[in-house]
C-alpha positions as CSV (number, residue, x, y, z in Angstrom):
1,M,71.5,211.8,120.2
2,S,74.3,212.5,122.7
3,H,77.9,211.3,122.1
4,L,77.4,208.8,124.9
5,H,74.4,207.3,123.3
6,V,76.2,207.0,120.0
7,M,79.1,205.2,121.6
8,A,76.7,202.8,123.4
9,A,74.9,202.0,120.2
10,M,78.2,201.3,118.5
11,V,79.4,199.0,121.3
12,L,76.0,197.1,121.2
13,A,76.3,196.7,117.4
14,L,79.9,195.4,117.8
15,V,78.8,192.8,120.4
16,I,75.9,191.6,118.3
17,S,78.2,191.3,115.3
18,L,80.9,189.4,117.2
19,S,78.3,187.0,118.7
20,G,77.0,186.2,115.3
21,C,80.5,185.3,114.1
22,A,81.1,182.9,117.1
23,P,81.8,179.4,115.8
24,S,79.2,176.7,116.4
25,P,80.3,173.8,118.7
26,D,81.4,170.7,116.9
27,P,78.6,168.1,116.5
28,D,78.6,164.8,118.4
29,F,78.6,161.6,116.3
30,F,77.0,158.3,117.2
31,I,76.8,154.7,115.9
32,L,74.5,151.8,116.7
33,S,75.9,149.0,118.8
34,P,75.5,145.2,118.2
35,L,74.7,142.6,120.7
36,Q,77.6,141.7,123.1
37,T,79.1,138.3,122.6
38,N,78.1,135.9,125.4
39,D,77.1,132.2,125.7
40,S,73.5,133.0,126.5
41,L,73.0,134.7,123.1
42,A,75.2,132.7,120.8
43,G,73.3,130.1,118.8
44,A,74.3,126.5,118.2
45,A,76.2,126.0,115.0
46,K,74.5,123.9,112.4
47,D,76.4,121.6,110.0
48,K,74.4,122.7,107.0
49,A,73.5,126.3,107.9
50,L,72.7,128.2,104.7
51,P,74.5,131.5,104.0
52,L,72.4,134.6,104.8
53,V,72.4,137.7,102.7
54,V,71.1,140.8,104.5
55,G,69.4,143.5,102.4
56,P,68.1,145.6,101.0
57,I,67.0,147.4,104.1
58,S,64.8,150.5,103.6
59,L,64.0,153.2,106.1
60,P,61.6,156.2,105.9
61,T,63.0,159.1,103.8
62,Y,62.9,161.5,106.8
63,L,65.6,159.4,108.4
64,D,67.8,159.5,105.4
65,R,70.0,162.3,106.7
66,Q,73.1,162.7,108.9
67,Q,71.3,164.6,111.6
68,I,69.6,162.5,114.3
69,V,65.8,162.9,114.2
70,I,63.5,163.0,117.3
71,R,59.8,162.3,116.8
72,K,57.7,164.8,118.7
73,K,54.0,164.9,119.4
74,G,51.6,165.9,116.6
75,Q,53.6,164.4,113.8
76,R,56.4,166.9,114.3
77,L,60.1,166.1,114.0
78,D,63.1,167.6,115.7
79,I,66.2,167.6,113.5
80,R,69.2,167.7,115.8
81,E,72.0,169.6,114.1
82,Q,74.5,168.9,117.0
83,D,73.7,165.2,117.2
84,R,74.6,163.2,114.0
85,W,75.1,159.7,112.8
86,A,78.6,158.7,111.9
87,E,77.3,156.6,109.0
88,P,74.0,156.5,107.1
89,L,71.3,155.0,109.4
90,A,70.3,152.3,106.9
91,T,74.0,151.3,106.7
92,G,74.2,151.1,110.5
93,V,71.0,149.0,110.7
94,S,72.3,146.6,108.0
95,R,75.7,146.3,109.8
96,L,73.9,145.6,113.1
97,L,71.7,142.9,111.6
98,C,74.7,141.2,110.1
99,T,76.7,141.2,113.3
100,D,73.8,140.2,115.5
101,L,72.6,137.4,113.2
102,A,76.1,136.0,112.7
103,L,76.3,135.7,116.5
104,L,72.7,134.4,117.0
105,L,72.9,131.9,114.2
106,A,76.5,130.9,115.0
107,S,77.3,131.4,111.3
108,P,80.1,133.2,109.7
109,A,78.3,133.2,106.4
110,V,76.2,136.3,106.9
111,Q,76.9,139.2,104.6
112,E,75.4,142.5,103.5
113,S,73.9,142.5,100.1
114,Q,75.9,145.5,98.9
115,H,79.2,143.9,99.8
116,G,80.5,141.3,97.3
117,G,78.7,138.9,95.1
118,L,76.0,136.5,96.1
119,P,76.9,133.1,97.5
120,R,77.1,130.1,95.1
121,G,74.5,127.5,95.7
122,P,71.5,127.7,98.1
123,Y,71.2,130.8,100.4
124,L,68.7,132.8,102.3
125,R,68.0,136.5,101.9
126,L,66.6,138.9,104.5
127,I,64.7,141.9,103.1
128,M,63.3,144.6,105.4
129,E,61.1,147.7,105.1
130,L,61.1,149.7,108.3
131,E,58.3,152.2,108.7
132,E,59.6,153.6,112.0
133,L,62.9,153.6,113.7
134,D,62.3,156.6,115.9
135,M,63.7,158.2,119.0
136,L,60.8,159.6,121.0
137,A,60.8,163.1,122.5
138,G,59.9,161.7,125.9
139,G,62.7,159.2,125.8
140,G,62.9,155.6,124.5
141,G,62.2,154.5,120.9
142,R,59.9,152.6,118.6
143,L,60.5,150.3,115.7
144,T,57.8,149.1,113.3
145,G,58.1,147.4,109.9
146,R,58.0,144.2,107.9
147,Y,60.7,141.7,107.0
148,R,60.7,138.6,104.9
149,V,63.2,135.8,104.4
150,Q,63.3,134.1,101.0
151,D,65.5,131.6,99.2
152,Q,67.7,132.2,96.3
153,R,64.9,131.6,93.9
154,G,62.7,134.3,95.6
155,K,60.4,131.9,97.4
156,V,59.2,133.6,100.6
157,L,59.8,131.4,103.6
158,I,59.1,133.9,106.4
159,N,56.9,137.0,106.2
160,R,56.4,138.9,109.4
161,R,55.4,142.3,110.8
162,S,57.2,143.5,113.9
163,A,56.4,146.4,116.3
164,I,58.8,147.0,119.3
165,E,58.8,149.9,121.7
166,R,61.1,150.6,124.6
167,A,61.1,153.2,127.3
168,G,64.3,155.1,128.1
169,K,66.0,158.2,129.3
170,R,66.0,161.5,127.3
171,N,69.7,162.0,126.9
172,M,71.2,161.3,123.5
173,K,73.5,158.6,124.6
174,S,70.7,156.6,126.2
175,Q,68.4,157.1,123.2
176,V,71.0,155.8,120.8
177,A,71.4,152.8,123.1
178,T,67.7,152.3,123.0
179,L,67.6,152.4,119.2
180,S,70.4,149.8,119.2
181,S,68.4,147.6,121.5
182,L,65.4,147.8,119.2
183,V,67.4,146.4,116.3
184,N,69.1,143.9,118.6
185,Q,65.7,142.6,119.7
186,L,64.5,142.4,116.1
187,S,67.6,140.4,115.2
188,Q,66.8,137.9,117.9
189,E,63.2,137.6,116.6
190,I,64.5,137.0,113.0
191,A,67.1,134.4,114.2
192,Q,64.4,132.5,116.0
193,E,62.2,132.4,112.9
194,I,65.1,131.2,110.7
195,Q,66.1,128.5,113.2
196,A,62.5,127.3,113.3
197,L,62.4,126.8,109.5
198,P,61.7,123.1,108.8
199,A,64.4,121.3,106.9
200,S,62.0,120.7,104.0
201,S,61.8,124.4,103.4
202,S,65.5,124.8,102.8
203,P,66.4,125.2,99.1
């Protein structure tokens, strides 16, 4: 091998080595967004509205990670290293439900189950098991799962299954907004169910 070839090989090896040491770009962090306050969404305050405890909320284990997950075709998942949640997704969903339901029910007495003790006296509890809360590879998202509302004695007052899907754009900002809107829509559904409870079913 000629001296020129040796030098070229050394330069190529140096370039490869330097490219391997290049720092990765910082990841982008996202959070879910609650409903915006406006008169068309806010519910009418009730004199005897019961406190509402939100949780526990369970999600599939494949979503229990900081990286955002995109569901692809053929039961495949795309784990996005550069796109991450700023908080655990289950925490974000619980936070959204509390904020949305406090607005929709016009009640300040909505709290997450892991924050503080349980209310004294009668209250309602929302328990939810989500089977899907997925961003889709083609854009948009899908939410499926079951929720129930029970009184402080554990008596089930509402037991529903929900399936919501929305189209959307493929960029990450839009897909996060779509996921937020899925939870927002579910909050509206739950609020309507709670408001429709007959007075006789209250503890």
